[in-house]
KOLDO-476681 format. One record per residue (C-alpha): residue number from 1; chain; x, y, z. Coordinates in nm, 2 decimals, padded with zeros to 4 digits. Each point is the difference from the previous one (the first is absolute). Layout:
REM KOLDO-476681
seq->NUM | mol->A | X->X | Y->Y | Z->Z $
...
//
This chain:
REM KOLDO-476681
seq->1 | mol->A | X->06.85 | Y->09.74 | Z->-02.01 $
seq->2 | mol->A | X->-00.21 | Y->-00.17 | Z->-00.27 $
seq->3 | mol->A | X->00.01 | Y->-00.37 | Z->00.08 $
seq->4 | mol->A | X->-00.05 | Y->-00.21 | Z->00.31 $
seq->5 | mol->A | X->00.29 | Y->-00.11 | Z->00.22 $
seq->6 | mol->A | X->00.00 | Y->-00.38 | Z->-00.03 $
seq->7 | mol->A | X->00.11 | Y->-00.16 | Z->00.32 $
seq->8 | mol->A | X->-00.09 | Y->-00.36 | Z->-00.02 $
seq->9 | mol->A | X->00.11 | Y->-00.03 | Z->00.36 $
seq->10 | mol->A | X->-00.29 | Y->-00.24 | Z->00.06 $
seq->11 | mol->A | X->00.02 | Y->-00.17 | Z->-00.34 $
seq->12 | mol->A | X->00.37 | Y->-00.08 | Z->-00.07 $
seq->13 | mol->A | X->00.18 | Y->-00.30 | Z->00.12 $
seq->14 | mol->A | X->00.08 | Y->00.11 | Z->00.35 $
seq->15 | mol->A | X->00.12 | Y->-00.30 | Z->00.21 $
seq->16 | mol->A | X->00.09 | Y->-00.03 | Z->00.36 $
seq->17 | mol->A | X->00.27 | Y->-00.22 | Z->00.15 $
seq->18 | mol->A | X->00.10 | Y->-00.08 | Z->00.35 $
seq->19 | mol->A | X->00.09 | Y->00.33 | Z->00.17 $
seq->20 | mol->A | X->-00.01 | Y->00.20 | Z->-00.32 $
seq->21 | mol->A | X->-00.25 | Y->00.17 | Z->-00.23 $
seq->22 | mol->A | X->00.08 | Y->00.06 | Z->-00.36 $
seq->23 | mol->A | X->-00.23 | Y->00.24 | Z->-00.19 $
seq->24 | mol->A | X->00.00 | Y->00.10 | Z->-00.36 $
seq->25 | mol->A | X->-00.15 | Y->00.34 | Z->-00.07 $
seq->26 | mol->A | X->-00.05 | Y->00.11 | Z->-00.36 $
seq->27 | mol->A | X->-00.08 | Y->00.37 | Z->-00.04 $
seq->28 | mol->A | X->-00.07 | Y->00.13 | Z->-00.35 $
seq->29 | mol->A | X->-00.13 | Y->00.34 | Z->-00.12 $
seq->30 | mol->A | X->-00.14 | Y->00.27 | Z->00.23 $
seq->31 | mol->A | X->-00.36 | Y->00.04 | Z->00.12 $
seq->32 | mol->A | X->-00.19 | Y->00.33 | Z->-00.09 $
seq->33 | mol->A | X->-00.06 | Y->00.23 | Z->00.30 $
seq->34 | mol->A | X->-00.38 | Y->00.02 | Z->00.03 $
seq->35 | mol->A | X->-00.03 | Y->-00.27 | Z->-00.26 $
seq->36 | mol->A | X->-00.34 | Y->-00.13 | Z->00.11 $
seq->37 | mol->A | X->-00.30 | Y->-00.10 | Z->-00.20 $
seq->38 | mol->A | X->-00.23 | Y->00.28 | Z->-00.12 $
seq->39 | mol->A | X->-00.29 | Y->-00.10 | Z->00.22 $
seq->40 | mol->A | X->00.20 | Y->00.03 | Z->00.32 $
seq->41 | mol->A | X->00.16 | Y->00.31 | Z->00.15 $
seq->42 | mol->A | X->00.25 | Y->00.03 | Z->00.29 $
seq->43 | mol->A | X->-00.16 | Y->00.04 | Z->00.34 $
seq->44 | mol->A | X->00.19 | Y->00.17 | Z->00.28 $
seq->45 | mol->A | X->00.00 | Y->-00.20 | Z->00.32 $
seq->46 | mol->A | X->-00.11 | Y->00.32 | Z->00.17 $
seq->47 | mol->A | X->-00.34 | Y->-00.03 | Z->-00.18 $
seq->48 | mol->A | X->-00.07 | Y->-00.36 | Z->00.10 $
seq->49 | mol->A | X->-00.32 | Y->-00.06 | Z->00.20 $
seq->50 | mol->A | X->-00.16 | Y->00.35 | Z->-00.05 $
seq->51 | mol->A | X->-00.36 | Y->-00.03 | Z->00.11 $
seq->52 | mol->A | X->-00.28 | Y->00.10 | Z->-00.24 $
seq->53 | mol->A | X->-00.25 | Y->00.28 | Z->00.08 $
seq->54 | mol->A | X->-00.26 | Y->-00.09 | Z->00.25 $
seq->55 | mol->A | X->-00.35 | Y->-00.08 | Z->-00.12 $
seq->56 | mol->A | X->-00.32 | Y->00.10 | Z->00.17 $
seq->57 | mol->A | X->-00.19 | Y->-00.30 | Z->00.15 $
seq->58 | mol->A | X->-00.32 | Y->00.06 | Z->00.19 $
seq->59 | mol->A | X->00.09 | Y->00.36 | Z->00.07 $
seq->60 | mol->A | X->00.35 | Y->-00.08 | Z->00.14 $
seq->61 | mol->A | X->00.33 | Y->-00.02 | Z->-00.19 $
seq->62 | mol->A | X->00.16 | Y->-00.34 | Z->00.00 $
seq->63 | mol->A | X->00.36 | Y->-00.01 | Z->-00.15 $
seq->64 | mol->A | X->00.07 | Y->-00.28 | Z->-00.24 $
seq->65 | mol->A | X->00.26 | Y->-00.26 | Z->00.09 $
seq->66 | mol->A | X->00.35 | Y->00.09 | Z->-00.11 $
seq->67 | mol->A | X->00.11 | Y->-00.15 | Z->-00.33 $
seq->68 | mol->A | X->00.36 | Y->-00.07 | Z->-00.03 $
seq->69 | mol->A | X->00.18 | Y->00.10 | Z->-00.32 $
seq->70 | mol->A | X->00.31 | Y->-00.18 | Z->-00.10 $
seq->71 | mol->A | X->00.32 | Y->00.12 | Z->-00.15 $
seq->72 | mol->A | X->-00.01 | Y->00.01 | Z->-00.38 $
seq->73 | mol->A | X->00.27 | Y->00.01 | Z->-00.27 $
seq->74 | mol->A | X->00.28 | Y->00.25 | Z->-00.01 $
seq->75 | mol->A | X->00.31 | Y->00.10 | Z->00.20 $
seq->76 | mol->A | X->-00.04 | Y->00.09 | Z->00.36 $
seq->77 | mol->A | X->00.24 | Y->00.17 | Z->00.25 $
seq->78 | mol->A | X->00.02 | Y->-00.20 | Z->00.32 $
seq->79 | mol->A | X->-00.10 | Y->00.20 | Z->00.30 $
seq->80 | mol->A | X->-00.21 | Y->00.26 | Z->-00.19 $
seq->81 | mol->A | X->-00.20 | Y->-00.19 | Z->-00.27 $
seq->82 | mol->A | X->00.02 | Y->-00.34 | Z->00.16 $
seq->83 | mol->A | X->00.05 | Y->-00.11 | Z->00.36 $
seq->84 | mol->A | X->00.26 | Y->-00.27 | Z->00.09 $
seq->85 | mol->A | X->-00.17 | Y->-00.33 | Z->00.07 $
seq->86 | mol->A | X->-00.10 | Y->-00.33 | Z->-00.17 $
seq->87 | mol->A | X->-00.24 | Y->00.03 | Z->-00.30 $
seq->88 | mol->A | X->-00.20 | Y->-00.27 | Z->-00.18 $
seq->89 | mol->A | X->-00.13 | Y->00.00 | Z->-00.36 $
seq->90 | mol->A | X->-00.21 | Y->-00.29 | Z->-00.12 $
seq->91 | mol->A | X->-00.16 | Y->-00.13 | Z->-00.32 $
seq->92 | mol->A | X->00.28 | Y->00.11 | Z->-00.23 $
seq->93 | mol->A | X->00.04 | Y->-00.13 | Z->-00.35 $
seq->94 | mol->A | X->00.32 | Y->-00.01 | Z->-00.20 $
seq->95 | mol->A | X->00.15 | Y->00.35 | Z->-00.02 $
seq->96 | mol->A | X->-00.01 | Y->00.12 | Z->00.36 $
seq->97 | mol->A | X->00.34 | Y->00.15 | Z->00.09 $
seq->98 | mol->A | X->00.11 | Y->00.16 | Z->00.33 $
seq->99 | mol->A | X->00.33 | Y->00.14 | Z->00.12 $
seq->100 | mol->A | X->00.16 | Y->00.12 | Z->00.32 $
seq->101 | mol->A | X->00.28 | Y->00.26 | Z->-00.07 $
seq->102 | mol->A | X->00.26 | Y->00.18 | Z->00.21 $
seq->103 | mol->A | X->-00.02 | Y->00.32 | Z->-00.21 $
seq->104 | mol->A | X->-00.19 | Y->00.15 | Z->-00.30 $
seq->105 | mol->A | X->00.28 | Y->-00.03 | Z->-00.25 $
seq->106 | mol->A | X->-00.18 | Y->-00.28 | Z->-00.19 $
seq->107 | mol->A | X->00.32 | Y->-00.19 | Z->-00.04 $
seq->108 | mol->A | X->00.03 | Y->-00.38 | Z->00.06 $
seq->109 | mol->A | X->00.24 | Y->00.08 | Z->00.28 $
seq->110 | mol->A | X->-00.28 | Y->00.17 | Z->00.19 $
seq->111 | mol->A | X->-00.21 | Y->-00.31 | Z->00.01 $
seq->112 | mol->A | X->-00.02 | Y->-00.16 | Z->00.35 $
seq->113 | mol->A | X->-00.26 | Y->-00.27 | Z->-00.10 $
seq->114 | mol->A | X->-00.25 | Y->-00.05 | Z->-00.28 $
seq->115 | mol->A | X->-00.22 | Y->-00.27 | Z->-00.15 $
seq->116 | mol->A | X->-00.24 | Y->-00.08 | Z->-00.28 $
seq->117 | mol->A | X->-00.32 | Y->-00.14 | Z->00.16 $
seq->118 | mol->A | X->-00.27 | Y->-00.24 | Z->-00.09 $
seq->119 | mol->A | X->-00.26 | Y->-00.05 | Z->00.27 $
seq->120 | mol->A | X->00.07 | Y->00.16 | Z->00.34 $
seq->121 | mol->A | X->00.30 | Y->00.18 | Z->00.14 $
seq->122 | mol->A | X->00.10 | Y->00.14 | Z->00.34 $
seq->123 | mol->A | X->00.27 | Y->00.27 | Z->00.01 $
seq->124 | mol->A | X->00.15 | Y->00.16 | Z->00.31 $
seq->125 | mol->A | X->00.10 | Y->00.36 | Z->-00.08 $
seq->126 | mol->A | X->00.27 | Y->00.11 | Z->00.25 $
seq->127 | mol->A | X->00.03 | Y->00.34 | Z->00.15 $
seq->128 | mol->A | X->00.35 | Y->00.01 | Z->-00.15 $
seq->129 | mol->A | X->-00.14 | Y->-00.05 | Z->-00.35 $
seq->130 | mol->A | X->-00.04 | Y->00.31 | Z->-00.22 $
seq->131 | mol->A | X->-00.23 | Y->-00.10 | Z->-00.28 $
seq->132 | mol->A | X->-00.26 | Y->-00.27 | Z->-00.06 $
seq->133 | mol->A | X->-00.12 | Y->-00.06 | Z->-00.35 $
seq->134 | mol->A | X->-00.30 | Y->-00.20 | Z->-00.13 $
seq->135 | mol->A | X->-00.11 | Y->-00.06 | Z->-00.36 $
seq->136 | mol->A | X->-00.30 | Y->-00.19 | Z->-00.13 $
seq->137 | mol->A | X->-00.07 | Y->-00.15 | Z->00.35 $
seq->138 | mol->A | X->-00.33 | Y->-00.02 | Z->00.20 $
seq->139 | mol->A | X->-00.01 | Y->00.26 | Z->00.27 $
seq->140 | mol->A | X->00.23 | Y->-00.05 | Z->00.30 $
seq->141 | mol->A | X->-00.15 | Y->00.00 | Z->00.35 $
seq->142 | mol->A | X->00.19 | Y->00.06 | Z->00.32 $
seq->143 | mol->A | X->-00.01 | Y->-00.31 | Z->00.23 $
seq->144 | mol->A | X->-00.09 | Y->00.06 | Z->00.36 $
seq->145 | mol->A | X->00.26 | Y->-00.20 | Z->00.20 $
seq->146 | mol->A | X->-00.24 | Y->-00.01 | Z->00.30 $
seq->147 | mol->A | X->-00.30 | Y->-00.12 | Z->-00.19 $
seq->148 | mol->A | X->-00.12 | Y->-00.35 | Z->00.07 $
seq->149 | mol->A | X->00.00 | Y->-00.25 | Z->-00.29 $
seq->150 | mol->A | X->-00.35 | Y->-00.04 | Z->-00.16 $
seq->151 | mol->A | X->-00.13 | Y->-00.34 | Z->-00.10 $
seq->152 | mol->A | X->00.18 | Y->-00.33 | Z->-00.01 $
seq->153 | mol->A | X->00.34 | Y->-00.02 | Z->-00.17 $
seq->154 | mol->A | X->-00.02 | Y->-00.21 | Z->-00.32 $
seq->155 | mol->A | X->00.14 | Y->-00.35 | Z->-00.04 $
seq->156 | mol->A | X->-00.01 | Y->00.01 | Z->-00.38 $
seq->157 | mol->A | X->00.18 | Y->00.27 | Z->-00.20 $
seq->158 | mol->A | X->00.02 | Y->00.12 | Z->-00.35 $
seq->159 | mol->A | X->00.33 | Y->-00.10 | Z->-00.15 $
seq->160 | mol->A | X->00.03 | Y->00.34 | Z->-00.17 $
seq->161 | mol->A | X->-00.16 | Y->00.19 | Z->00.28 $
seq->162 | mol->A | X->00.30 | Y->00.21 | Z->00.10 $
seq->163 | mol->A | X->00.07 | Y->00.07 | Z->00.37 $
seq->164 | mol->A | X->-00.19 | Y->-00.14 | Z->00.30 $
seq->165 | mol->A | X->00.02 | Y->00.11 | Z->00.36 $
seq->166 | mol->A | X->00.06 | Y->-00.30 | Z->00.23 $
seq->167 | mol->A | X->-00.27 | Y->-00.02 | Z->00.26 $
seq->168 | mol->A | X->-00.23 | Y->00.23 | Z->-00.19 $
seq->169 | mol->A | X->-00.02 | Y->-00.11 | Z->-00.36 $
seq->170 | mol->A | X->00.16 | Y->-00.34 | Z->00.04 $
seq->171 | mol->A | X->00.01 | Y->-00.25 | Z->00.29 $
seq->172 | mol->A | X->00.34 | Y->-00.13 | Z->00.11 $
seq->173 | mol->A | X->00.06 | Y->-00.36 | Z->-00.11 $
seq->174 | mol->A | X->00.14 | Y->-00.22 | Z->-00.28 $
seq->175 | mol->A | X->-00.11 | Y->00.08 | Z->-00.35 $
seq->176 | mol->A | X->00.03 | Y->-00.19 | Z->-00.33 $
seq->177 | mol->A | X->-00.02 | Y->00.12 | Z->-00.36 $
seq->178 | mol->A | X->00.02 | Y->-00.26 | Z->-00.28 $
seq->179 | mol->A | X->00.04 | Y->00.01 | Z->-00.38 $
seq->180 | mol->A | X->00.23 | Y->00.29 | Z->-00.02 $
seq->181 | mol->A | X->00.21 | Y->00.04 | Z->-00.32 $
seq->182 | mol->A | X->00.33 | Y->00.14 | Z->-00.11 $
seq->183 | mol->A | X->00.10 | Y->00.17 | Z->00.33 $
seq->184 | mol->A | X->-00.27 | Y->00.25 | Z->-00.06 $
seq->185 | mol->A | X->-00.14 | Y->-00.05 | Z->00.35 $
seq->186 | mol->A | X->00.17 | Y->00.22 | Z->00.26 $
seq->187 | mol->A | X->-00.08 | Y->-00.01 | Z->00.37 $
seq->188 | mol->A | X->00.15 | Y->00.20 | Z->00.29 $
seq->189 | mol->A | X->-00.03 | Y->00.01 | Z->00.38 $
seq->190 | mol->A | X->00.07 | Y->00.36 | Z->00.12 $
seq->191 | mol->A | X->00.08 | Y->00.15 | Z->00.34 $
seq->192 | mol->A | X->-00.15 | Y->00.34 | Z->-00.09 $
seq->193 | mol->A | X->-00.14 | Y->00.21 | Z->-00.29 $
seq->194 | mol->A | X->00.31 | Y->00.20 | Z->-00.08 $
seq->195 | mol->A | X->00.07 | Y->-00.22 | Z->-00.30 $
seq->196 | mol->A | X->00.37 | Y->00.01 | Z->00.08 $
seq->197 | mol->A | X->00.22 | Y->-00.31 | Z->-00.04 $
seq->198 | mol->A | X->00.05 | Y->-00.01 | Z->00.37 $
seq->199 | mol->A | X->-00.38 | Y->-00.04 | Z->00.04 $
seq->200 | mol->A | X->00.01 | Y->-00.34 | Z->-00.18 $
seq->201 | mol->A | X->-00.02 | Y->-00.29 | Z->00.24 $
seq->202 | mol->A | X->-00.01 | Y->-00.26 | Z->-00.28 $
seq->203 | mol->A | X->-00.10 | Y->-00.02 | Z->-00.37 $
seq->204 | mol->A | X->00.02 | Y->-00.22 | Z->-00.31 $
seq->205 | mol->A | X->-00.09 | Y->-00.03 | Z->-00.37 $
seq->206 | mol->A | X->-00.19 | Y->-00.33 | Z->-00.05 $
seq->207 | mol->A | X->-00.06 | Y->-00.25 | Z->-00.28 $
seq->208 | mol->A | X->-00.25 | Y->-00.27 | Z->00.10 $
seq->209 | mol->A | X->-00.12 | Y->-00.02 | Z->00.36 $
seq->210 | mol->A | X->00.08 | Y->00.26 | Z->00.26 $
seq->211 | mol->A | X->-00.04 | Y->-00.06 | Z->00.37 $
seq->212 | mol->A | X->00.05 | Y->00.29 | Z->00.25 $
seq->213 | mol->A | X->-00.05 | Y->00.03 | Z->00.37 $
seq->214 | mol->A | X->-00.12 | Y->00.35 | Z->00.09 $
seq->215 | mol->A | X->00.08 | Y->00.06 | Z->00.36 $
seq->216 | mol->A | X->-00.20 | Y->00.21 | Z->00.25 $
seq->217 | mol->A | X->00.31 | Y->00.21 | Z->00.03 $
seq->218 | mol->A | X->00.00 | Y->00.09 | Z->-00.37 $
seq->219 | mol->A | X->-00.14 | Y->00.34 | Z->-00.08 $
seq->220 | mol->A | X->-00.09 | Y->-00.06 | Z->-00.37 $
seq->221 | mol->A | X->-00.02 | Y->-00.27 | Z->-00.27 $
seq->222 | mol->A | X->00.04 | Y->00.09 | Z->-00.37 $
seq->223 | mol->A | X->-00.11 | Y->-00.21 | Z->-00.29 $
seq->224 | mol->A | X->00.05 | Y->00.09 | Z->-00.37 $
seq->225 | mol->A | X->-00.07 | Y->-00.22 | Z->-00.31 $
seq->226 | mol->A | X->-00.08 | Y->-00.31 | Z->00.21 $
seq->227 | mol->A | X->-00.29 | Y->-00.24 | Z->00.00 $
seq->228 | mol->A | X->-00.24 | Y->00.05 | Z->00.29 $
seq->229 | mol->A | X->00.12 | Y->-00.09 | Z->00.35 $
seq->230 | mol->A | X->-00.19 | Y->-00.23 | Z->00.23 $
seq->231 | mol->A | X->00.07 | Y->-00.04 | Z->00.38 $
seq->232 | mol->A | X->00.10 | Y->-00.36 | Z->00.07 $
seq->233 | mol->A | X->00.10 | Y->00.02 | Z->00.36 $
//
């Protein structure tokens, strides 16, 4: 396929009501298999964390610390090229596209979830998935679910920062974003990183001021096209 799938799942007007979630997903042309940038190449999950050769220090060999390699661009078979689990990619600019697919047909019907990302994104690849695709994204790194959070969660967030993990990237609380125009600001509270409609706890497209209470029970908070968020309570 020669063009990116365009799923503005986190960009379209996707509004929630009481007891219901309505999502608009627009999917355009297809993404190219292995369609990454020239300076990045697909990296098998099996090659992650391979230690370098030991260097001699004072007559004894001291192995260097393992340096983790992330997953680059391309199409990967789940279970052989990529392990199931939650992955994070950060620092993305416009053009990053990822996709979870139920087969390798390349058809729109095969797409389980996808997104165009600016900033950071978390994606949970399930054991039942068949293919994971990434194009023009920063490397994906497997998140250790048992690892303790490092540092202090932030209380100010970039309005176009993408996806934040609650309790790790963002502290629970009430956040405000002001000066948003023409419904371009989209926010979402999510239960997990599957990116399915069922994962959406609440969401909205905003003009003007947005106020959102991010609960400790939320898994993720998404923000796209908004002014920066400040914790107010």
